[in-house]
PDB file with one MODEL, atoms N, CA, C and O in Angstrom:
MODEL        1
ATOM      1  N   MET A   1     -70.487  19.549  23.100  1.00  0.00           N
ATOM      2  CA  MET A   1     -70.749  19.786  21.703  1.00  0.00           C
ATOM      3  C   MET A   1     -71.033  21.266  21.432  1.00  0.00           C
ATOM      4  O   MET A   1     -70.521  21.827  20.463  1.00  0.00           O
ATOM      5  N   LEU A   2     -71.840  21.894  22.274  1.00  0.00           N
ATOM      6  CA  LEU A   2     -72.159  23.299  22.055  1.00  0.00           C
ATOM      7  C   LEU A   2     -70.936  24.193  22.157  1.00  0.00           C
ATOM      8  O   LEU A   2     -70.834  25.187  21.439  1.00  0.00           O
ATOM      9  N   ASN A   3     -70.000  23.849  23.051  1.00  0.00           N
ATOM     10  CA  ASN A   3     -68.788  24.660  23.165  1.00  0.00           C
ATOM     11  C   ASN A   3     -68.019  24.684  21.858  1.00  0.00           C
ATOM     12  O   ASN A   3     -67.552  25.740  21.430  1.00  0.00           O
ATOM     13  N   ASP A   4     -67.882  23.516  21.212  1.00  0.00           N
ATOM     14  CA  ASP A   4     -67.195  23.451  19.924  1.00  0.00           C
ATOM     15  C   ASP A   4     -67.950  24.250  18.862  1.00  0.00           C
ATOM     16  O   ASP A   4     -67.339  24.907  18.020  1.00  0.00           O
ATOM     17  N   ALA A   5     -69.265  24.189  18.907  1.00  0.00           N
ATOM     18  CA  ALA A   5     -70.072  24.928  17.939  1.00  0.00           C
ATOM     19  C   ALA A   5     -69.883  26.433  18.120  1.00  0.00           C
ATOM     20  O   ALA A   5     -69.711  27.154  17.137  1.00  0.00           O
ATOM     21  N   PHE A   6     -69.911  26.912  19.353  1.00  0.00           N
ATOM     22  CA  PHE A   6     -69.716  28.340  19.585  1.00  0.00           C
ATOM     23  C   PHE A   6     -68.313  28.780  19.177  1.00  0.00           C
ATOM     24  O   PHE A   6     -68.136  29.867  18.627  1.00  0.00           O
ATOM     25  N   LYS A   7     -67.322  27.941  19.447  1.00  0.00           N
ATOM     26  CA  LYS A   7     -65.957  28.261  19.009  1.00  0.00           C
ATOM     27  C   LYS A   7     -65.901  28.352  17.492  1.00  0.00           C
ATOM     28  O   LYS A   7     -65.290  29.268  16.942  1.00  0.00           O
ATOM     29  N   ALA A   8     -66.543  27.396  16.813  1.00  0.00           N
ATOM     30  CA  ALA A   8     -66.539  27.395  15.357  1.00  0.00           C
ATOM     31  C   ALA A   8     -67.213  28.648  14.808  1.00  0.00           C
ATOM     32  O   ALA A   8     -66.746  29.224  13.826  1.00  0.00           O
ATOM     33  N   LEU A   9     -68.298  29.066  15.429  1.00  0.00           N
ATOM     34  CA  LEU A   9     -69.034  30.236  14.959  1.00  0.00           C
ATOM     35  C   LEU A   9     -68.345  31.559  15.278  1.00  0.00           C
ATOM     36  O   LEU A   9     -68.734  32.598  14.746  1.00  0.00           O
ATOM     37  N   SER A  10     -67.337  31.535  16.131  1.00  0.00           N
ATOM     38  CA  SER A  10     -66.689  32.775  16.555  1.00  0.00           C
ATOM     39  C   SER A  10     -65.818  33.396  15.470  1.00  0.00           C
ATOM     40  O   SER A  10     -65.420  34.554  15.595  1.00  0.00           O
ATOM     41  N   ASP A  11     -65.517  32.658  14.420  1.00  0.00           N
ATOM     42  CA  ASP A  11     -64.625  33.165  13.385  1.00  0.00           C
ATOM     43  C   ASP A  11     -65.410  33.546  12.122  1.00  0.00           C
ATOM     44  O   ASP A  11     -66.225  32.754  11.647  1.00  0.00           O
ATOM     45  N   PRO A  12     -65.178  34.742  11.576  1.00  0.00           N
ATOM     46  CA  PRO A  12     -65.935  35.181  10.395  1.00  0.00           C
ATOM     47  C   PRO A  12     -65.682  34.313   9.154  1.00  0.00           C
ATOM     48  O   PRO A  12     -66.586  34.143   8.336  1.00  0.00           O
ATOM     49  N   THR A  13     -64.495  33.775   9.005  1.00  0.00           N
ATOM     50  CA  THR A  13     -64.218  32.905   7.858  1.00  0.00           C
ATOM     51  C   THR A  13     -65.060  31.647   7.939  1.00  0.00           C
ATOM     52  O   THR A  13     -65.618  31.207   6.934  1.00  0.00           O
ATOM     53  N   ARG A  14     -65.158  31.061   9.126  1.00  0.00           N
ATOM     54  CA  ARG A  14     -65.965  29.855   9.289  1.00  0.00           C
ATOM     55  C   ARG A  14     -67.446  30.153   9.082  1.00  0.00           C
ATOM     56  O   ARG A  14     -68.173  29.335   8.519  1.00  0.00           O
ATOM     57  N   ARG A  15     -67.892  31.316   9.534  1.00  0.00           N
ATOM     58  CA  ARG A  15     -69.299  31.681   9.305  1.00  0.00           C
ATOM     59  C   ARG A  15     -69.572  31.828   7.805  1.00  0.00           C
ATOM     60  O   ARG A  15     -70.634  31.432   7.322  1.00  0.00           O
ATOM     61  N   LYS A  16     -68.621  32.391   7.079  1.00  0.00           N
ATOM     62  CA  LYS A  16     -68.780  32.541   5.626  1.00  0.00           C
ATOM     63  C   LYS A  16     -68.792  31.164   4.948  1.00  0.00           C
ATOM     64  O   LYS A  16     -69.563  30.948   4.014  1.00  0.00           O
ATOM     65  N   ILE A  17     -67.952  30.237   5.405  1.00  0.00           N
ATOM     66  CA  ILE A  17     -67.961  28.874   4.857  1.00  0.00           C
ATOM     67  C   ILE A  17     -69.334  28.250   5.066  1.00  0.00           C
ATOM     68  O   ILE A  17     -69.869  27.616   4.157  1.00  0.00           O
ATOM     69  N   LEU A  18     -69.903  28.420   6.240  1.00  0.00           N
ATOM     70  CA  LEU A  18     -71.237  27.876   6.516  1.00  0.00           C
ATOM     71  C   LEU A  18     -72.289  28.493   5.588  1.00  0.00           C
ATOM     72  O   LEU A  18     -73.189  27.800   5.114  1.00  0.00           O
ATOM     73  N   GLU A  19     -72.171  29.788   5.337  1.00  0.00           N
ATOM     74  CA  GLU A  19     -73.098  30.451   4.421  1.00  0.00           C
ATOM     75  C   GLU A  19     -72.973  29.875   3.012  1.00  0.00           C
ATOM     76  O   GLU A  19     -73.979  29.655   2.337  1.00  0.00           O
ATOM     77  N   LEU A  20     -71.741  29.631   2.571  1.00  0.00           N
ATOM     78  CA  LEU A  20     -71.529  29.038   1.252  1.00  0.00           C
ATOM     79  C   LEU A  20     -72.153  27.648   1.170  1.00  0.00           C
ATOM     80  O   LEU A  20     -72.796  27.301   0.180  1.00  0.00           O
ATOM     81  N   LEU A  21     -71.954  26.859   2.224  1.00  0.00           N
ATOM     82  CA  LEU A  21     -72.481  25.498   2.236  1.00  0.00           C
ATOM     83  C   LEU A  21     -73.999  25.476   2.381  1.00  0.00           C
ATOM     84  O   LEU A  21     -74.646  24.481   2.055  1.00  0.00           O
ATOM     85  N   GLN A  22     -74.556  26.565   2.867  1.00  0.00           N
ATOM     86  CA  GLN A  22     -76.021  26.657   2.939  1.00  0.00           C
ATOM     87  C   GLN A  22     -76.601  26.692   1.528  1.00  0.00           C
ATOM     88  O   GLN A  22     -77.699  26.189   1.289  1.00  0.00           O
ATOM     89  N   GLU A  23     -75.861  27.288   0.596  1.00  0.00           N
ATOM     90  CA  GLU A  23     -76.319  27.388  -0.783  1.00  0.00           C
ATOM     91  C   GLU A  23     -76.202  26.058  -1.516  1.00  0.00           C
ATOM     92  O   GLU A  23     -77.108  25.670  -2.253  1.00  0.00           O
ATOM     93  N   LYS A  24     -75.065  25.348  -1.311  1.00  0.00           N
ATOM     94  CA  LYS A  24     -74.862  24.058  -1.974  1.00  0.00           C
ATOM     95  C   LYS A  24     -73.668  23.348  -1.355  1.00  0.00           C
ATOM     96  O   LYS A  24     -72.811  23.979  -0.735  1.00  0.00           O
ATOM     97  N   ASP A  25     -73.618  22.030  -1.528  1.00  0.00           N
ATOM     98  CA  ASP A  25     -72.468  21.248  -1.097  1.00  0.00           C
ATOM     99  C   ASP A  25     -71.287  21.602  -1.996  1.00  0.00           C
ATOM    100  O   ASP A  25     -71.458  21.857  -3.189  1.00  0.00           O
ATOM    101  N   MET A  26     -70.084  21.615  -1.409  1.00  0.00           N
ATOM    102  CA  MET A  26     -68.909  22.068  -2.159  1.00  0.00           C
ATOM    103  C   MET A  26     -67.673  21.264  -1.784  1.00  0.00           C
ATOM    104  O   MET A  26     -67.617  20.647  -0.721  1.00  0.00           O
ATOM    105  N   THR A  27     -66.685  21.279  -2.674  1.00  0.00           N
ATOM    106  CA  THR A  27     -65.368  20.729  -2.354  1.00  0.00           C
ATOM    107  C   THR A  27     -64.555  21.810  -1.642  1.00  0.00           C
ATOM    108  O   THR A  27     -64.923  22.985  -1.645  1.00  0.00           O
ATOM    109  N   ALA A  28     -63.453  21.394  -1.037  1.00  0.00           N
ATOM    110  CA  ALA A  28     -62.576  22.367  -0.370  1.00  0.00           C
ATOM    111  C   ALA A  28     -62.043  23.387  -1.370  1.00  0.00           C
ATOM    112  O   ALA A  28     -61.907  24.567  -1.047  1.00  0.00           O
ATOM    113  N   GLY A  29     -61.743  22.933  -2.578  1.00  0.00           N
ATOM    114  CA  GLY A  29     -61.245  23.847  -3.613  1.00  0.00           C
ATOM    115  C   GLY A  29     -62.275  24.892  -3.997  1.00  0.00           C
ATOM    116  O   GLY A  29     -61.944  26.063  -4.182  1.00  0.00           O
ATOM    117  N   GLU A  30     -63.525  24.467  -4.116  1.00  0.00           N
ATOM    118  CA  GLU A  30     -64.597  25.419  -4.436  1.00  0.00           C
ATOM    119  C   GLU A  30     -64.771  26.423  -3.303  1.00  0.00           C
ATOM    120  O   GLU A  30     -64.990  27.610  -3.547  1.00  0.00           O
ATOM    121  N   ILE A  31     -64.674  25.951  -2.078  1.00  0.00           N
ATOM    122  CA  ILE A  31     -64.773  26.854  -0.925  1.00  0.00           C
ATOM    123  C   ILE A  31     -63.607  27.834  -0.943  1.00  0.00           C
ATOM    124  O   ILE A  31     -63.800  29.035  -0.750  1.00  0.00           O
ATOM    125  N   ALA A  32     -62.401  27.330  -1.172  1.00  0.00           N
ATOM    126  CA  ALA A  32     -61.198  28.170  -1.170  1.00  0.00           C
ATOM    127  C   ALA A  32     -61.275  29.261  -2.231  1.00  0.00           C
ATOM    128  O   ALA A  32     -60.737  30.350  -2.033  1.00  0.00           O
ATOM    129  N   ASP A  33     -61.938  28.985  -3.360  1.00  0.00           N
ATOM    130  CA  ASP A  33     -62.062  29.985  -4.426  1.00  0.00           C
ATOM    131  C   ASP A  33     -62.809  31.231  -3.978  1.00  0.00           C
ATOM    132  O   ASP A  33     -62.699  32.279  -4.614  1.00  0.00           O
ATOM    133  N   SER A  34     -63.560  31.131  -2.901  1.00  0.00           N
ATOM    134  CA  SER A  34     -64.335  32.270  -2.397  1.00  0.00           C
ATOM    135  C   SER A  34     -63.543  33.139  -1.417  1.00  0.00           C
ATOM    136  O   SER A  34     -64.056  34.142  -0.921  1.00  0.00           O
ATOM    137  N   PHE A  35     -62.304  32.757  -1.141  1.00  0.00           N
ATOM    138  CA  PHE A  35     -61.487  33.462  -0.151  1.00  0.00           C
ATOM    139  C   PHE A  35     -60.129  33.841  -0.727  1.00  0.00           C
ATOM    140  O   PHE A  35     -59.686  33.273  -1.725  1.00  0.00           O
ATOM    141  N   GLN A  36     -59.490  34.783  -0.103  1.00  0.00           N
ATOM    142  CA  GLN A  36     -58.147  35.176  -0.477  1.00  0.00           C
ATOM    143  C   GLN A  36     -57.161  34.731   0.593  1.00  0.00           C
ATOM    144  O   GLN A  36     -56.273  35.486   0.988  1.00  0.00           O
ATOM    145  N   ILE A  37     -57.328  33.490   1.061  1.00  0.00           N
ATOM    146  CA  ILE A  37     -56.411  32.906   2.026  1.00  0.00           C
ATOM    147  C   ILE A  37     -55.942  31.566   1.476  1.00  0.00           C
ATOM    148  O   ILE A  37     -56.516  31.050   0.517  1.00  0.00           O
ATOM    149  N   SER A  38     -54.916  31.010   2.072  1.00  0.00           N
ATOM    150  CA  SER A  38     -54.325  29.778   1.558  1.00  0.00           C
ATOM    151  C   SER A  38     -55.262  28.582   1.710  1.00  0.00           C
ATOM    152  O   SER A  38     -56.142  28.570   2.570  1.00  0.00           O
ATOM    153  N   LYS A  39     -55.059  27.591   0.869  1.00  0.00           N
ATOM    154  CA  LYS A  39     -55.858  26.367   0.964  1.00  0.00           C
ATOM    155  C   LYS A  39     -55.620  25.630   2.280  1.00  0.00           C
ATOM    156  O   LYS A  39     -56.565  25.071   2.836  1.00  0.00           O
ATOM    157  N   PRO A  40     -54.381  25.609   2.801  1.00  0.00           N
ATOM    158  CA  PRO A  40     -54.212  25.003   4.129  1.00  0.00           C
ATOM    159  C   PRO A  40     -55.020  25.718   5.220  1.00  0.00           C
ATOM    160  O   PRO A  40     -55.496  25.075   6.156  1.00  0.00           O
ATOM    161  N   SER A  41     -55.173  27.021   5.106  1.00  0.00           N
ATOM    162  CA  SER A  41     -55.995  27.761   6.078  1.00  0.00           C
ATOM    163  C   SER A  41     -57.459  27.355   5.961  1.00  0.00           C
ATOM    164  O   SER A  41     -58.145  27.202   6.972  1.00  0.00           O
ATOM    165  N   ILE A  42     -57.939  27.181   4.732  1.00  0.00           N
ATOM    166  CA  ILE A  42     -59.316  26.723   4.533  1.00  0.00           C
ATOM    167  C   ILE A  42     -59.484  25.330   5.131  1.00  0.00           C
ATOM    168  O   ILE A  42     -60.493  25.049   5.779  1.00  0.00           O
ATOM    169  N   SER A  43     -58.501  24.459   4.918  1.00  0.00           N
ATOM    170  CA  SER A  43     -58.555  23.105   5.487  1.00  0.00           C
ATOM    171  C   SER A  43     -58.623  23.156   7.006  1.00  0.00           C
ATOM    172  O   SER A  43     -59.348  22.377   7.626  1.00  0.00           O
ATOM    173  N   HIS A  44     -57.868  24.072   7.605  1.00  0.00           N
ATOM    174  CA  HIS A  44     -57.888  24.229   9.066  1.00  0.00           C
ATOM    175  C   HIS A  44     -59.289  24.646   9.526  1.00  0.00           C
ATOM    176  O   HIS A  44     -59.815  24.096  10.494  1.00  0.00           O
ATOM    177  N   HIS A  45     -59.884  25.607   8.840  1.00  0.00           N
ATOM    178  CA  HIS A  45     -61.234  26.056   9.202  1.00  0.00           C
ATOM    179  C   HIS A  45     -62.243  24.921   9.028  1.00  0.00           C
ATOM    180  O   HIS A  45     -63.121  24.734   9.871  1.00  0.00           O
ATOM    181  N   LEU A  46     -62.119  24.165   7.936  1.00  0.00           N
ATOM    182  CA  LEU A  46     -63.024  23.030   7.721  1.00  0.00           C
ATOM    183  C   LEU A  46     -62.858  21.979   8.811  1.00  0.00           C
ATOM    184  O   LEU A  46     -63.834  21.358   9.233  1.00  0.00           O
ATOM    185  N   SER A  47     -61.629  21.781   9.263  1.00  0.00           N
ATOM    186  CA  SER A  47     -61.380  20.820  10.338  1.00  0.00           C
ATOM    187  C   SER A  47     -62.083  21.234  11.628  1.00  0.00           C
ATOM    188  O   SER A  47     -62.663  20.395  12.318  1.00  0.00           O
ATOM    189  N   ILE A  48     -62.035  22.510  11.951  1.00  0.00           N
ATOM    190  CA  ILE A  48     -62.713  23.016  13.152  1.00  0.00           C
ATOM    191  C   ILE A  48     -64.228  22.838  13.013  1.00  0.00           C
ATOM    192  O   ILE A  48     -64.902  22.447  13.966  1.00  0.00           O
ATOM    193  N   LEU A  49     -64.753  23.125  11.834  1.00  0.00           N
ATOM    194  CA  LEU A  49     -66.186  22.949  11.602  1.00  0.00           C
ATOM    195  C   LEU A  49     -66.582  21.476  11.680  1.00  0.00           C
ATOM    196  O   LEU A  49     -67.649  21.147  12.198  1.00  0.00           O
ATOM    197  N   LYS A  50     -65.736  20.597  11.173  1.00  0.00           N
ATOM    198  CA  LYS A  50     -66.011  19.160  11.264  1.00  0.00           C
ATOM    199  C   LYS A  50     -65.955  18.686  12.711  1.00  0.00           C
ATOM    200  O   LYS A  50     -66.802  17.899  13.133  1.00  0.00           O
ATOM    201  N   ASN A  51     -64.975  19.150  13.474  1.00  0.00           N
ATOM    202  CA  ASN A  51     -64.859  18.762  14.888  1.00  0.00           C
ATOM    203  C   ASN A  51     -66.066  19.215  15.696  1.00  0.00           C
ATOM    204  O   ASN A  51     -66.427  18.586  16.690  1.00  0.00           O
ATOM    205  N   ALA A  52     -66.687  20.308  15.266  1.00  0.00           N
ATOM    206  CA  ALA A  52     -67.893  20.807  15.931  1.00  0.00           C
ATOM    207  C   ALA A  52     -69.149  20.136  15.369  1.00  0.00           C
ATOM    208  O   ALA A  52     -70.263  20.473  15.769  1.00  0.00           O
ATOM    209  N   ASP A  53     -68.973  19.197  14.452  1.00  0.00           N
ATOM    210  CA  ASP A  53     -70.075  18.484  13.792  1.00  0.00           C
ATOM    211  C   ASP A  53     -71.005  19.410  13.022  1.00  0.00           C
ATOM    212  O   ASP A  53     -72.163  19.069  12.781  1.00  0.00           O
ATOM    213  N   MET A  54     -70.509  20.568  12.637  1.00  0.00           N
ATOM    214  CA  MET A  54     -71.328  21.506  11.872  1.00  0.00           C
ATOM    215  C   MET A  54     -71.260  21.222  10.380  1.00  0.00           C
ATOM    216  O   MET A  54     -72.130  21.636   9.614  1.00  0.00           O
ATOM    217  N   VAL A  55     -70.208  20.505   9.980  1.00  0.00           N
ATOM    218  CA  VAL A  55     -69.990  20.181   8.573  1.00  0.00           C
ATOM    219  C   VAL A  55     -69.730  18.689   8.456  1.00  0.00           C
ATOM    220  O   VAL A  55     -69.013  18.099   9.264  1.00  0.00           O
ATOM    221  N   LEU A  56     -70.321  18.097   7.441  1.00  0.00           N
ATOM    222  CA  LEU A  56     -70.092  16.685   7.137  1.00  0.00           C
ATOM    223  C   LEU A  56     -69.232  16.602   5.889  1.00  0.00           C
ATOM    224  O   LEU A  56     -69.294  17.479   5.027  1.00  0.00           O
ATOM    225  N   ASP A  57     -68.427  15.548   5.788  1.00  0.00           N
ATOM    226  CA  ASP A  57     -67.634  15.345   4.579  1.00  0.00           C
ATOM    227  C   ASP A  57     -67.860  13.943   4.044  1.00  0.00           C
ATOM    228  O   ASP A  57     -68.000  12.985   4.803  1.00  0.00           O
ATOM    229  N   GLU A  58     -67.894  13.842   2.725  1.00  0.00           N
ATOM    230  CA  GLU A  58     -68.130  12.561   2.068  1.00  0.00           C
ATOM    231  C   GLU A  58     -67.224  12.465   0.852  1.00  0.00           C
ATOM    232  O   GLU A  58     -67.219  13.346  -0.008  1.00  0.00           O
ATOM    233  N   ARG A  59     -66.466  11.394   0.793  1.00  0.00           N
ATOM    234  CA  ARG A  59     -65.576  11.192  -0.346  1.00  0.00           C
ATOM    235  C   ARG A  59     -66.398  10.742  -1.545  1.00  0.00           C
ATOM    236  O   ARG A  59     -67.203   9.814  -1.463  1.00  0.00           O
ATOM    237  N   GLN A  60     -66.171  11.432  -2.667  1.00  0.00           N
ATOM    238  CA  GLN A  60     -66.781  11.060  -3.941  1.00  0.00           C
ATOM    239  C   GLN A  60     -65.666  11.011  -4.975  1.00  0.00           C
ATOM    240  O   GLN A  60     -65.299  12.028  -5.564  1.00  0.00           O
ATOM    241  N   GLY A  61     -65.133   9.806  -5.186  1.00  0.00           N
ATOM    242  CA  GLY A  61     -64.001   9.662  -6.095  1.00  0.00           C
ATOM    243  C   GLY A  61     -62.775  10.349  -5.529  1.00  0.00           C
ATOM    244  O   GLY A  61     -62.347  10.048  -4.415  1.00  0.00           O
ATOM    245  N   GLN A  62     -62.215  11.264  -6.285  1.00  0.00           N
ATOM    246  CA  GLN A  62     -61.022  12.007  -5.862  1.00  0.00           C
ATOM    247  C   GLN A  62     -61.358  13.176  -4.934  1.00  0.00           C
ATOM    248  O   GLN A  62     -60.469  13.733  -4.289  1.00  0.00           O
ATOM    249  N   ASN A  63     -62.619  13.541  -4.866  1.00  0.00           N
ATOM    250  CA  ASN A  63     -63.025  14.741  -4.121  1.00  0.00           C
ATOM    251  C   ASN A  63     -63.667  14.403  -2.785  1.00  0.00           C
ATOM    252  O   ASN A  63     -64.238  13.330  -2.594  1.00  0.00           O
ATOM    253  N   ILE A  64     -63.555  15.352  -1.874  1.00  0.00           N
ATOM    254  CA  ILE A  64     -64.319  15.307  -0.627  1.00  0.00           C
ATOM    255  C   ILE A  64     -65.341  16.431  -0.714  1.00  0.00           C
ATOM    256  O   ILE A  64     -64.993  17.596  -0.906  1.00  0.00           O
ATOM    257  N   ILE A  65     -66.600  16.059  -0.570  1.00  0.00           N
ATOM    258  CA  ILE A  65     -67.692  17.026  -0.659  1.00  0.00           C
ATOM    259  C   ILE A  65     -68.125  17.392   0.754  1.00  0.00           C
ATOM    260  O   ILE A  65     -68.394  16.520   1.580  1.00  0.00           O
ATOM    261  N   TYR A  66     -68.187  18.690   1.020  1.00  0.00           N
ATOM    262  CA  TYR A  66     -68.586  19.189   2.336  1.00  0.00           C
ATOM    263  C   TYR A  66     -70.037  19.667   2.278  1.00  0.00           C
ATOM    264  O   TYR A  66     -70.471  20.265   1.294  1.00  0.00           O
ATOM    265  N   SER A  67     -70.776  19.391   3.353  1.00  0.00           N
ATOM    266  CA  SER A  67     -72.171  19.817   3.456  1.00  0.00           C
ATOM    267  C   SER A  67     -72.469  20.196   4.902  1.00  0.00           C
ATOM    268  O   SER A  67     -71.725  19.841   5.817  1.00  0.00           O
ATOM    269  N   LEU A  68     -73.563  20.917   5.094  1.00  0.00           N
ATOM    270  CA  LEU A  68     -73.977  21.319   6.438  1.00  0.00           C
ATOM    271  C   LEU A  68     -74.594  20.142   7.179  1.00  0.00           C
ATOM    272  O   LEU A  68     -75.280  19.307   6.588  1.00  0.00           O
ATOM    273  N   ASN A  69     -74.343  20.089   8.465  1.00  0.00           N
ATOM    274  CA  ASN A  69     -75.032  19.152   9.355  1.00  0.00           C
ATOM    275  C   ASN A  69     -76.074  19.970  10.104  1.00  0.00           C
ATOM    276  O   ASN A  69     -75.769  20.603  11.115  1.00  0.00           O
ATOM    277  N   THR A  70     -77.285  19.953   9.612  1.00  0.00           N
ATOM    278  CA  THR A  70     -78.322  20.823  10.184  1.00  0.00           C
ATOM    279  C   THR A  70     -78.740  20.406  11.590  1.00  0.00           C
ATOM    280  O   THR A  70     -79.333  21.206  12.314  1.00  0.00           O
ATOM    281  N   THR A  71     -78.446  19.179  11.989  1.00  0.00           N
ATOM    282  CA  THR A  71     -78.808  18.720  13.330  1.00  0.00           C
ATOM    283  C   THR A  71     -78.158  19.594  14.396  1.00  0.00           C
ATOM    284  O   THR A  71     -78.796  19.926  15.395  1.00  0.00           O
ATOM    285  N   VAL A  72     -76.914  19.963  14.198  1.00  0.00           N
ATOM    286  CA  VAL A  72     -76.210  20.799  15.176  1.00  0.00           C
ATOM    287  C   VAL A  72     -76.874  22.167  15.269  1.00  0.00           C
ATOM    288  O   VAL A  72     -77.000  22.724  16.360  1.00  0.00           O
ATOM    289  N   PHE A  73     -77.294  22.705  14.145  1.00  0.00           N
ATOM    290  CA  PHE A  73     -77.956  24.001  14.167  1.00  0.00           C
ATOM    291  C   PHE A  73     -79.298  23.926  14.891  1.00  0.00           C
ATOM    292  O   PHE A  73     -79.699  24.874  15.567  1.00  0.00           O
ATOM    293  N   GLN A  74     -79.986  22.802  14.748  1.00  0.00           N
ATOM    294  CA  GLN A  74     -81.230  22.610  15.489  1.00  0.00           C
ATOM    295  C   GLN A  74     -80.953  22.566  16.988  1.00  0.00           C
ATOM    296  O   GLN A  74     -81.710  23.131  17.778  1.00  0.00           O
ATOM    297  N   ASP A  75     -79.870  21.896  17.383  1.00  0.00           N
ATOM    298  CA  ASP A  75     -79.496  21.853  18.803  1.00  0.00           C
ATOM    299  C   ASP A  75     -79.157  23.243  19.328  1.00  0.00           C
ATOM    300  O   ASP A  75     -79.527  23.595  20.448  1.00  0.00           O
ATOM    301  N   LEU A  76     -78.452  24.032  18.517  1.00  0.00           N
ATOM    302  CA  LEU A  76     -78.122  25.404  18.917  1.00  0.00           C
ATOM    303  C   LEU A  76     -79.384  26.247  19.089  1.00  0.00           C
ATOM    304  O   LEU A  76     -79.523  26.989  20.061  1.00  0.00           O
ATOM    305  N   MET A  77     -80.291  26.121  18.138  1.00  0.00           N
ATOM    306  CA  MET A  77     -81.533  26.888  18.224  1.00  0.00           C
ATOM    307  C   MET A  77     -82.337  26.484  19.452  1.00  0.00           C
ATOM    308  O   MET A  77     -82.928  27.342  20.109  1.00  0.00           O
ATOM    309  N   LYS A  78     -82.370  25.197  19.773  1.00  0.00           N
ATOM    310  CA  LYS A  78     -83.065  24.737  20.968  1.00  0.00           C
ATOM    311  C   LYS A  78     -82.431  25.344  22.217  1.00  0.00           C
ATOM    312  O   LYS A  78     -83.132  25.777  23.131  1.00  0.00           O
ATOM    313  N   TRP A  79     -81.082  25.372  22.246  1.00  0.00           N
ATOM    314  CA  TRP A  79     -80.386  25.950  23.396  1.00  0.00           C
ATOM    315  C   TRP A  79     -80.756  27.427  23.542  1.00  0.00           C
ATOM    316  O   TRP A  79     -81.062  27.888  24.642  1.00  0.00           O
ATOM    317  N   PHE A  80     -80.725  28.173  22.421  1.00  0.00           N
ATOM    318  CA  PHE A  80     -81.086  29.589  22.477  1.00  0.00           C
ATOM    319  C   PHE A  80     -82.531  29.775  22.928  1.00  0.00           C
ATOM    320  O   PHE A  80     -82.824  30.647  23.746  1.00  0.00           O
ATOM    321  N   PHE A  81     -83.431  28.957  22.395  1.00  0.00           N
ATOM    322  CA  PHE A  81     -84.831  29.054  22.777  1.00  0.00           C
ATOM    323  C   PHE A  81     -85.013  28.778  24.265  1.00  0.00           C
ATOM    324  O   PHE A  81     -85.688  29.533  24.964  1.00  0.00           O
ATOM    325  N   ASP A  82     -84.406  27.688  24.747  1.00  0.00           N
ATOM    326  CA  ASP A  82     -84.513  27.343  26.167  1.00  0.00           C
ATOM    327  C   ASP A  82     -83.883  28.422  27.042  1.00  0.00           C
ATOM    328  O   ASP A  82     -84.399  28.741  28.113  1.00  0.00           O
ATOM    329  N   PHE A  83     -82.775  28.976  26.585  1.00  0.00           N
ATOM    330  CA  PHE A  83     -82.081  30.018  27.342  1.00  0.00           C
ATOM    331  C   PHE A  83     -82.952  31.267  27.457  1.00  0.00           C
ATOM    332  O   PHE A  83     -83.101  31.827  28.543  1.00  0.00           O
ATOM    333  N   THR A  84     -83.524  31.701  26.339  1.00  0.00           N
ATOM    334  CA  THR A  84     -84.337  32.908  26.385  1.00  0.00           C
ATOM    335  C   THR A  84     -85.654  32.676  27.115  1.00  0.00           C
ATOM    336  O   THR A  84     -86.157  33.578  27.785  1.00  0.00           O
ATOM    337  N   LYS A  85     -86.211  31.484  26.993  1.00  0.00           N
ATOM    338  CA  LYS A  85     -87.437  31.163  27.717  1.00  0.00           C
ATOM    339  C   LYS A  85     -87.174  31.177  29.211  1.00  0.00           C
ATOM    340  O   LYS A  85     -87.981  31.699  29.980  1.00  0.00           O
ATOM    341  N   GLY A  86     -86.069  30.617  29.622  1.00  0.00           N
ATOM    342  CA  GLY A  86     -85.707  30.611  31.042  1.00  0.00           C
ATOM    343  C   GLY A  86     -85.469  31.998  31.565  1.00  0.00           C
ATOM    344  O   GLY A  86     -85.778  32.298  32.718  1.00  0.00           O
ATOM    345  N   GLY A  87     -84.913  32.860  30.713  1.00  0.00           N
ATOM    346  CA  GLY A  87     -84.603  34.227  31.125  1.00  0.00           C
ATOM    347  C   GLY A  87     -85.836  35.063  31.335  1.00  0.00           C
ATOM    348  O   GLY A  87     -85.820  35.991  32.144  1.00  0.00           O
ATOM    349  N   THR A  88     -86.923  34.755  30.619  1.00  0.00           N
ATOM    350  CA  THR A  88     -88.131  35.582  30.753  1.00  0.00           C
ATOM    351  C   THR A  88     -88.923  35.227  32.008  1.00  0.00           C
ATOM    352  O   THR A  88     -89.734  36.027  32.476  1.00  0.00           O
ATOM    353  N   ASP A  89     -88.695  34.032  32.556  1.00  0.00           N
ATOM    354  CA  ASP A  89     -89.427  33.627  33.747  1.00  0.00           C
ATOM    355  C   ASP A  89     -88.827  34.211  35.037  1.00  0.00           C
ATOM    356  O   ASP A  89     -89.480  34.220  36.081  1.00  0.00           O
ATOM    357  N   LYS A  90     -87.594  34.693  34.958  1.00  0.00           N
ATOM    358  CA  LYS A  90     -86.933  35.224  36.145  1.00  0.00           C
ATOM    359  C   LYS A  90     -87.394  36.651  36.408  1.00  0.00           C
ATOM    360  O   LYS A  90     -87.667  37.420  35.486  1.00  0.00           O
ATOM    361  N   LYS A  91     -87.472  36.981  37.690  1.00  0.00           N
ATOM    362  CA  LYS A  91     -87.873  38.344  38.056  1.00  0.00           C
ATOM    363  C   LYS A  91     -86.839  38.951  38.949  1.00  0.00           C
ATOM    364  O   LYS A  91     -86.985  40.097  39.372  1.00  0.00           O
TER     365      LYS A  91
ENDMDL
END
């Protein structure tokens, strides 16, 4: 799971999508309005974020609403904390 998360975070467009979703849940069209790239490219980025479980999607009528999955971010923070804690104990 962490490998997919790190891959997802490696791209600046995906990081910007996450920042947008931090502000509010959005449709793919609303997300695409913030970029100067094609809607299929946005869909590809959203797919990578979904595969990494960083983004959740929920159908509401004709729309799919995307939101952050904060559980994955908590897991990432735990990994970073454990990693840095382990690093300070080594001499």
